[in-house]
PLY file of the C-alpha trace (Angstrom):
ply
format ascii 1.0
element vertex 473
property float x
property float y
property float z
element edge 472
property int vertex1
property int vertex2
end_header
114.37 51.46 103.00
110.82 50.45 103.88
108.49 53.25 104.92
105.51 53.60 107.21
103.44 55.72 104.87
100.72 53.10 104.69
100.33 53.05 108.46
100.32 56.79 108.88
97.87 57.44 106.09
95.54 54.89 107.59
95.85 56.54 110.98
95.15 59.98 109.55
92.18 58.84 107.52
90.25 57.39 110.46
89.33 58.51 113.96
91.03 55.40 115.31
94.79 55.50 114.74
96.69 52.24 114.64
99.42 51.41 117.12
102.99 51.24 115.83
105.84 49.50 117.57
108.78 51.29 115.93
109.65 52.97 112.64
112.66 51.92 110.54
116.09 53.23 111.47
117.78 55.92 109.39
120.82 58.18 109.57
121.74 61.71 108.54
123.04 61.77 104.97
124.89 65.07 105.41
128.50 64.60 106.61
128.76 65.88 110.16
130.65 65.73 113.41
129.31 65.09 116.90
130.59 67.11 119.85
129.92 66.40 123.52
129.85 69.88 125.04
129.16 68.90 128.63
128.93 65.82 130.81
127.80 65.11 134.35
124.59 67.13 134.05
121.32 66.27 135.80
118.50 65.92 133.29
118.86 69.02 131.11
115.24 69.79 130.22
115.23 72.74 127.83
117.82 74.87 125.99
117.48 78.22 124.19
119.83 80.34 122.08
120.56 83.89 123.20
121.00 86.74 120.73
124.59 87.33 121.90
125.69 83.82 120.86
125.40 82.18 124.28
123.02 79.38 125.22
120.92 78.94 128.34
119.40 75.70 129.65
117.60 74.23 132.64
118.56 71.20 134.72
115.77 69.47 136.52
117.79 69.61 139.73
116.89 73.33 139.90
119.79 74.99 138.07
119.71 77.40 135.14
123.04 77.19 133.29
124.78 79.32 130.67
127.02 78.13 127.84
129.72 80.45 126.49
131.97 79.48 123.58
130.89 75.85 123.85
131.63 75.60 127.60
129.08 75.41 130.43
129.84 78.04 133.06
130.53 76.62 136.51
128.31 79.10 138.35
124.59 78.72 137.61
122.63 81.76 136.52
119.99 80.77 139.05
119.35 77.98 141.56
115.73 77.30 142.50
114.46 75.09 145.37
112.70 72.85 142.86
110.98 69.79 144.28
112.75 66.57 143.40
111.02 63.31 142.55
110.73 60.83 139.74
109.89 63.50 137.15
109.80 66.76 139.13
112.02 69.82 139.22
112.96 72.76 137.02
111.40 72.21 133.60
110.30 74.60 130.85
112.23 77.64 129.59
111.23 80.17 126.94
112.64 83.55 125.86
110.20 86.43 125.57
109.72 87.71 121.98
111.28 91.02 123.09
114.14 89.32 124.96
116.80 91.29 123.11
115.27 94.48 124.50
114.04 93.38 127.94
116.11 90.29 128.85
112.89 88.59 129.97
112.50 84.82 130.00
110.08 82.38 131.57
110.71 79.34 133.76
108.35 76.58 134.91
109.18 74.55 138.00
107.72 72.31 140.70
107.62 73.59 144.28
106.87 71.63 147.43
104.13 73.34 149.40
103.61 70.85 152.25
103.92 67.23 153.24
103.55 65.34 149.93
101.97 68.41 148.34
103.41 70.11 145.29
102.54 72.79 142.77
103.68 73.65 139.26
104.34 77.35 138.75
105.64 79.68 136.05
107.73 82.79 136.69
109.32 85.53 134.62
112.94 86.63 135.16
115.36 89.08 133.61
118.83 87.97 132.50
121.40 90.43 133.83
124.84 89.39 132.55
125.27 85.91 133.94
122.46 85.91 136.51
118.68 85.83 136.50
117.04 88.54 138.60
113.66 90.16 139.29
111.40 87.10 139.64
107.72 87.69 138.95
105.06 85.00 139.38
102.84 84.48 136.33
100.81 81.48 137.45
101.02 79.21 140.50
99.08 76.56 142.36
98.82 74.14 139.43
98.50 70.59 140.76
101.76 68.66 140.51
103.05 65.28 141.59
106.21 63.21 141.32
104.97 62.01 137.95
102.92 63.53 135.11
103.90 67.15 135.66
104.61 68.20 132.04
105.93 70.78 131.21
106.94 72.65 128.03
106.90 76.41 127.36
106.71 77.69 123.80
105.92 81.05 122.22
103.66 80.80 119.19
103.69 82.83 115.98
100.81 84.81 117.53
103.25 86.11 120.17
101.46 84.22 122.96
103.10 81.89 125.49
101.81 78.30 125.56
102.39 76.06 128.59
101.67 72.34 128.86
100.73 70.80 132.21
100.45 67.14 133.18
97.54 65.57 135.03
99.68 65.19 138.21
98.35 61.63 138.60
94.95 63.21 139.24
93.45 62.10 135.96
89.90 63.34 136.49
91.18 66.91 136.77
92.21 66.88 133.10
88.49 67.15 132.23
87.70 69.83 134.82
87.81 73.34 133.40
88.18 74.91 136.85
91.58 73.20 137.19
94.84 73.93 135.32
96.46 70.48 135.34
96.13 68.22 132.31
95.88 71.25 130.02
97.61 73.50 127.52
97.51 77.10 128.78
97.97 80.36 126.87
99.27 83.71 128.14
100.22 87.12 126.85
103.96 87.94 127.10
103.23 90.11 130.16
101.59 87.15 131.90
98.00 88.30 131.45
95.29 86.18 129.83
94.49 86.86 126.14
90.92 87.99 125.52
90.48 85.43 122.75
91.25 82.36 124.86
88.34 79.92 124.40
87.05 79.90 127.99
87.35 83.57 128.87
84.16 84.73 130.56
82.71 81.23 130.97
81.45 80.34 134.43
83.42 77.62 136.20
86.30 77.68 133.71
89.83 79.01 134.06
90.50 81.60 131.34
94.11 80.46 130.86
93.02 77.16 129.26
93.62 76.66 125.52
92.90 72.90 125.33
92.22 70.15 127.86
92.00 66.41 128.43
95.78 65.89 128.36
97.68 63.25 130.35
101.36 64.26 130.32
102.25 66.61 127.44
105.96 67.34 127.13
106.36 68.75 123.61
104.88 71.74 121.76
105.85 72.88 118.26
104.30 75.31 115.77
104.62 74.46 112.09
106.25 77.36 110.25
103.99 78.87 107.61
100.77 77.29 108.88
100.89 78.02 112.63
99.52 74.53 113.32
100.30 73.48 116.89
101.55 69.91 117.40
101.85 68.32 120.84
103.55 65.16 122.13
102.02 63.36 125.08
102.71 60.34 127.26
99.69 58.06 127.01
98.56 55.09 129.11
99.06 51.42 128.31
101.73 52.10 125.68
99.62 54.62 123.77
101.91 57.64 123.36
100.51 60.38 121.17
101.21 63.20 118.77
98.20 65.53 118.64
97.21 68.41 116.40
95.97 71.00 118.90
92.95 73.18 118.24
91.51 76.01 120.28
89.18 74.81 123.04
89.37 71.14 122.01
89.07 68.21 124.42
91.68 65.46 123.92
89.83 62.94 125.99
91.98 61.89 128.93
91.01 60.00 131.08
87.72 59.18 129.32
89.36 57.96 126.10
92.82 57.09 124.87
94.34 55.05 122.04
91.69 54.26 119.41
88.72 54.91 121.67
86.19 57.50 120.62
83.67 59.67 122.44
81.49 62.53 121.33
83.27 65.88 121.51
86.71 64.34 122.15
89.74 64.09 119.85
91.73 60.97 119.09
95.47 61.35 118.44
97.01 62.11 115.09
99.68 59.46 115.69
99.67 56.71 118.31
102.93 54.95 119.18
102.99 51.56 120.92
105.00 50.31 122.74
105.70 53.53 124.60
108.62 55.70 123.50
108.24 58.41 126.18
107.82 61.48 123.95
109.78 64.59 124.92
110.37 67.83 123.04
109.06 68.49 119.53
110.91 70.60 116.94
110.25 71.69 113.36
113.68 71.81 111.75
114.08 74.82 109.41
117.85 75.02 108.93
119.93 74.50 105.81
122.74 72.57 107.50
120.82 69.26 107.22
118.57 69.57 104.15
117.27 66.02 104.67
115.57 67.23 107.86
114.19 70.54 106.61
110.47 70.85 107.31
110.40 67.65 109.35
108.84 67.37 112.78
111.42 65.87 115.15
110.21 64.04 118.25
112.56 63.21 121.13
112.08 59.79 122.71
112.97 58.90 126.28
112.03 55.26 126.69
112.51 54.90 122.92
116.09 56.29 123.09
115.95 58.02 119.71
114.62 60.96 117.71
111.71 60.30 115.37
111.68 62.23 112.09
108.05 62.76 111.05
107.24 63.97 107.53
103.98 65.85 107.07
101.85 66.46 104.00
100.41 69.79 102.96
97.28 69.05 105.00
99.35 68.62 108.16
98.85 64.86 108.22
101.84 62.52 108.73
103.14 60.67 105.69
106.34 58.95 106.86
108.27 58.27 110.07
111.82 57.07 110.65
114.10 56.81 113.66
117.44 58.58 114.15
120.27 57.82 116.62
118.48 54.82 118.08
120.13 53.81 121.38
123.20 55.93 120.60
123.00 58.15 123.70
120.06 56.68 125.58
117.07 58.77 126.62
116.80 62.07 124.74
114.83 64.83 126.47
115.20 67.71 124.04
116.47 68.65 120.61
116.82 72.22 119.41
118.08 74.04 116.33
120.84 76.66 116.60
120.89 79.76 114.37
123.58 78.07 112.23
121.38 74.99 111.71
123.36 72.73 114.04
121.39 70.46 116.36
121.69 70.50 120.14
120.45 67.53 122.19
120.18 66.82 125.89
120.10 63.32 127.36
117.94 62.25 130.29
119.59 59.23 131.88
119.61 60.62 135.44
115.93 59.90 135.37
114.49 57.36 137.83
113.09 54.81 137.60
113.69 54.17 133.88
117.00 55.97 133.43
120.20 54.03 134.08
123.08 56.55 133.89
126.40 55.57 132.42
129.75 57.30 132.75
129.37 60.98 131.88
125.57 61.10 131.88
123.79 63.38 131.43
125.26 65.01 128.31
124.81 68.11 126.21
125.52 67.18 122.57
125.96 69.26 119.41
125.72 67.88 115.86
127.40 70.12 113.28
127.34 69.75 109.48
130.95 69.31 108.34
132.10 68.37 104.80
135.07 66.64 106.41
132.89 64.78 108.87
131.44 61.30 108.65
128.14 59.71 107.73
127.16 57.09 110.27
125.78 53.79 109.04
122.25 52.85 109.96
122.15 50.63 113.01
119.30 48.64 114.45
116.28 47.06 112.86
114.79 48.00 109.51
112.08 45.38 109.58
108.40 46.05 109.20
106.72 47.31 112.36
104.81 44.89 114.54
101.24 46.16 114.85
98.85 45.33 117.64
95.62 44.55 115.80
92.40 42.91 116.98
93.73 39.68 115.41
96.90 39.59 117.56
96.74 36.55 119.87
100.36 36.12 121.00
100.17 36.94 124.75
103.74 38.24 124.80
102.98 40.75 122.02
99.76 41.87 123.67
101.42 42.28 127.08
104.37 44.16 125.53
102.05 46.57 123.73
99.40 47.10 126.39
100.86 46.42 129.85
104.66 46.47 129.98
105.12 50.26 130.07
103.74 50.29 133.62
104.19 46.73 134.87
107.50 45.87 133.23
108.58 43.33 130.62
106.62 40.12 131.08
104.70 41.84 133.90
107.67 41.23 136.20
107.52 44.77 137.61
108.38 48.26 136.40
107.02 51.66 137.31
104.06 49.75 138.78
104.21 46.45 140.65
104.70 43.07 139.02
101.51 41.08 138.45
102.82 37.51 138.53
103.46 37.23 142.26
102.17 38.56 145.57
98.67 39.54 146.59
96.52 41.70 144.37
96.07 45.15 145.91
92.72 46.23 144.50
90.81 42.94 144.24
91.04 39.40 145.57
89.64 36.86 143.12
91.79 36.07 140.03
88.54 35.11 138.29
87.74 38.83 138.19
90.82 39.65 136.10
88.90 40.06 132.84
86.54 42.57 134.43
89.38 44.49 136.06
91.46 44.63 132.87
88.50 45.71 130.77
87.26 48.41 133.15
90.55 49.56 134.67
91.08 50.83 138.20
90.66 54.62 137.97
91.63 55.20 141.59
94.99 53.55 140.93
95.56 55.33 137.61
94.92 52.19 135.55
92.93 53.00 132.40
90.41 50.56 130.91
91.68 48.18 128.25
88.28 47.81 126.59
88.43 49.52 123.24
92.18 49.00 123.04
91.99 45.20 123.36
89.31 42.87 122.11
87.43 40.66 124.57
89.52 37.75 123.37
92.76 39.67 123.96
91.62 40.68 127.46
90.98 37.00 128.20
94.46 36.11 126.83
96.12 38.69 129.13
94.12 37.45 132.13
95.14 33.85 131.41
98.77 34.99 131.02
98.64 36.52 134.51
96.86 33.57 136.08
99.21 30.99 134.55
102.26 33.03 135.55
101.09 33.23 139.14
100.39 29.50 139.24
103.87 28.72 137.95
105.35 30.99 140.60
103.52 29.09 143.31
104.81 25.69 142.11
0 1
1 2
2 3
3 4
4 5
5 6
6 7
7 8
8 9
9 10
10 11
11 12
12 13
13 14
14 15
15 16
16 17
17 18
18 19
19 20
20 21
21 22
22 23
23 24
24 25
25 26
26 27
27 28
28 29
29 30
30 31
31 32
32 33
33 34
34 35
35 36
36 37
37 38
38 39
39 40
40 41
41 42
42 43
43 44
44 45
45 46
46 47
47 48
48 49
49 50
50 51
51 52
52 53
53 54
54 55
55 56
56 57
57 58
58 59
59 60
60 61
61 62
62 63
63 64
64 65
65 66
66 67
67 68
68 69
69 70
70 71
71 72
72 73
73 74
74 75
75 76
76 77
77 78
78 79
79 80
80 81
81 82
82 83
83 84
84 85
85 86
86 87
87 88
88 89
89 90
90 91
91 92
92 93
93 94
94 95
95 96
96 97
97 98
98 99
99 100
100 101
101 102
102 103
103 104
104 105
105 106
106 107
107 108
108 109
109 110
110 111
111 112
112 113
113 114
114 115
115 116
116 117
117 118
118 119
119 120
120 121
121 122
122 123
123 124
124 125
125 126
126 127
127 128
128 129
129 130
130 131
131 132
132 133
133 134
134 135
135 136
136 137
137 138
138 139
139 140
140 141
141 142
142 143
143 144
144 145
145 146
146 147
147 148
148 149
149 150
150 151
151 152
152 153
153 154
154 155
155 156
156 157
157 158
158 159
159 160
160 161
161 162
162 163
163 164
164 165
165 166
166 167
167 168
168 169
169 170
170 171
171 172
172 173
173 174
174 175
175 176
176 177
177 178
178 179
179 180
180 181
181 182
182 183
183 184
184 185
185 186
186 187
187 188
188 189
189 190
190 191
191 192
192 193
193 194
194 195
195 196
196 197
197 198
198 199
199 200
200 201
201 202
202 203
203 204
204 205
205 206
206 207
207 208
208 209
209 210
210 211
211 212
212 213
213 214
214 215
215 216
216 217
217 218
218 219
219 220
220 221
221 222
222 223
223 224
224 225
225 226
226 227
227 228
228 229
229 230
230 231
231 232
232 233
233 234
234 235
235 236
236 237
237 238
238 239
239 240
240 241
241 242
242 243
243 244
244 245
245 246
246 247
247 248
248 249
249 250
250 251
251 252
252 253
253 254
254 255
255 256
256 257
257 258
258 259
259 260
260 261
261 262
262 263
263 264
264 265
265 266
266 267
267 268
268 269
269 270
270 271
271 272
272 273
273 274
274 275
275 276
276 277
277 278
278 279
279 280
280 281
281 282
282 283
283 284
284 285
285 286
286 287
287 288
288 289
289 290
290 291
291 292
292 293
293 294
294 295
295 296
296 297
297 298
298 299
299 300
300 301
301 302
302 303
303 304
304 305
305 306
306 307
307 308
308 309
309 310
310 311
311 312
312 313
313 314
314 315
315 316
316 317
317 318
318 319
319 320
320 321
321 322
322 323
323 324
324 325
325 326
326 327
327 328
328 329
329 330
330 331
331 332
332 333
333 334
334 335
335 336
336 337
337 338
338 339
339 340
340 341
341 342
342 343
343 344
344 345
345 346
346 347
347 348
348 349
349 350
350 351
351 352
352 353
353 354
354 355
355 356
356 357
357 358
358 359
359 360
360 361
361 362
362 363
363 364
364 365
365 366
366 367
367 368
368 369
369 370
370 371
371 372
372 373
373 374
374 375
375 376
376 377
377 378
378 379
379 380
380 381
381 382
382 383
383 384
384 385
385 386
386 387
387 388
388 389
389 390
390 391
391 392
392 393
393 394
394 395
395 396
396 397
397 398
398 399
399 400
400 401
401 402
402 403
403 404
404 405
405 406
406 407
407 408
408 409
409 410
410 411
411 412
412 413
413 414
414 415
415 416
416 417
417 418
418 419
419 420
420 421
421 422
422 423
423 424
424 425
425 426
426 427
427 428
428 429
429 430
430 431
431 432
432 433
433 434
434 435
435 436
436 437
437 438
438 439
439 440
440 441
441 442
442 443
443 444
444 445
445 446
446 447
447 448
448 449
449 450
450 451
451 452
452 453
453 454
454 455
455 456
456 457
457 458
458 459
459 460
460 461
461 462
462 463
463 464
464 465
465 466
466 467
467 468
468 469
469 470
470 471
471 472
């Protein structure tokens, strides 16, 4: 099997990581069986394992659900009036370190506060039997929107609670230290702010902030033994990221992304193009699947897979491969049970990209079983297609830099198609090069300069102009 070590080492050795289209496909080598524990769910976002052998998970529709003996209970443990939109709702879930004693857990969810106004908030609850009681607000008023709302909750080895927040489609706020969106936040288990947070006592800065300059972070994972914090983030123009998070660091959004550099700002550890829609991150530590032990697993939504990332002793990536590609569709989370089995949640009830099939969404368990099967590798095992400054094929450039927002061939996706109709933000097609290079910040379009060469920007502009002319004929 061909590896991507050469790509990843190059990315780690420079401040300008390369873009990768897709790693080679692989499969578990341990015999196993796959069990579908539940169907007909609505975007299960996070799942945790309770000390008494039960499981608890969130559905973005606003429900907290319990699993007993492999069966989801009909009655939710809690129903919240979570705002519903493209990516909004009930999101993060984390058990307090002293859960076994207190029953405390934390939930993050989006709440509508007015006409087209929303907030992201985090609350603490206590699990009493099969119901959550005693809500207590920890933080509220974080800017939220129907897209780019985050949000993952994760306790670190330091006993602190980390919370990721998206930029809420208000990109400039990710750089503003008096705002909590576009950040990673850090709390004590009682909800207070730790004294050693980097911006405590600094004028004009919120003390909850641990790092900033994030676009839409949806995964947090601490490496066992080193306490390094890794983060997965949805980037612009097909530039999804895995970052190594450091205290007080600025990760650049919206000033830089991809391979761009700026003083005092961090470039990603790994950049993935075209977009895979990164979800939850997990360091697998179990013995059930020894081939995964120590690996960083990255869920992919648009990429419909789980990436297995191998790391060297210095924390830098050395190899990536892709598991379960297009087997279940969009995968929002993966988690490890105490017995080493893997639990996954799909995310097909997920407009506009998700296209649910019969039974979606699903809760899936993968159990090591000597009498089970070993699935053959499916999909491509060819070398990755890299977008380099020498790439001149317009279809490759468009696929890598534009299609995540504007659809395949620029025919329309999350954002409007560009080959027909009037331009919204400018009139003269001759200005396309300038618009592509500089972006349209007010519309959430980042600049392509730095990602694409001047020649590539001209190629994309010509692709748009020629496509519009053909449509008029």
